[in-house]
N, C-alpha and C positions, 0 to 999 in steps of 0.2 A: 279212123276212129280214135277218139281222144285217149282211150286207155293204152294206146301204143306210144303215146308221147313221152318224152323224157321229163324228168322232174322240173327242169328249167322251162320247158315248153308249157307245162301245166301251170307253173307259177306265172309265166307271161300271159297265158290265157286268162287266168284268174284276175290278174291286174287289169286287163282290158275289160273284163266283165265288171270289175269294181268301178271303173271309169263310167261305164254305161249306167250303173246304179246311181252314181252321183248326178247323172243328167236327169233322173226322174224328178218329178215334182215332190214336194215335201210329203204330201199325202201318199203318193205312190211309193216313196222310199219307206215310209212308216209301214205300209202294207207289205212291201217286199221283205223287210227285216222280220216282221211278224211271221210270215210264211217260211222264211229261211230258217228261223229258229225252230220251227216245228218239223221241218223236213230234212235238214242237213244231217249227214251221217258222219260218225266218228270212226277214223281208221283203226283205232285200238279195239273198239268193239268188234269190227269186222275181223281183225286178226285173231282175237280171242275165240270168236265163233269158229273160225277156220282151224285154229290150232287144236282146240279141245274136242271138236266134234267132227267126225267124218260124215255126218248126216247132211251136210250142205246148208246148214242154217245161215252161213254167211251170204249165200246167194239170196235167200229170202230177205235178209237184212237190206240188201240193195235192190229189192223189188224184182229180182230175176227169178220169178216163181217157177218157170218151166225148168230151168237148170237145177233149181233147188229140189224139185220133185224127182227129177231124174237121179240126182245125186243120192237122195234119200232112199229111193227104190233100189238102186244098185247096192248101197250099203246094207240095206235090209236083206237083199238077196245073198250077199256075201256072208252075213251073220247066219242066215237060215241054212246055208250050205255047210257051215262048220261042223255040225254033228254028223252029217251024212257023207260029205265029200270034203274033208278038212283042207286038203291041198287046194282044191278049187276055191273054197271060201277064203282062204288066206290070199290066194292070187288076186281075187276080186278086190279084197280090202286093200291089198298093197297097190293095186292099180289106182284106186281112189286116192291113196296117199300120194302116189307119184304124179297124178294129174293135178291135185289140189296144192301140193307143196309150193310150186312156183307162185301161186296166188298169195300164199302166206308171206313170202319174201317181197312181193310187190304190193302188199296191202295198202301202203301209203299212197302209191300212185293210182291204184285201182279206185280207191275211195276219193282221191283228189279229182280224178277224171269224172267220177259219178257226180261229185258235188259241183264241179264246173258246169256239167250238163244241166244239173238241177238249177243252178243260178241262171243259166241262159233261159230255161223254161219259165222260171219265176218272173224274170224281167218281162218276157213276152206276155205272160199271164196278167201281170200288174198293168202293163201298158194297154192291153186290150180290155181290161176291166172285168175279166172272168175269174175273179177270186171269191 
């Protein structure tokens, strides 16, 4: 999976994808860049969503709805537990922080991998004419 790649591997993969984009016809390239501009994700936005909110909004940002819903439900469970079982509520919220914190530190790589995958999909989409 490309989100386990090093920064250099991701850059190399992106360069290979950029070469494939250059091989597209002028019309396909125009269509590709239009789609890329609409769908590409920003690593800083991902990091901000991760940093400020335990609600899992950064997962929704990268279209990982299932994980976002799970994250949101667990966070709401932790918050709901605070008045009744404060220790359990705190433990649940801390667990979310511990699980999500590495993603904050790897946000550049996570979004780079996502964007590379998106580029690959867009190239195929434009080549097949399904845009």
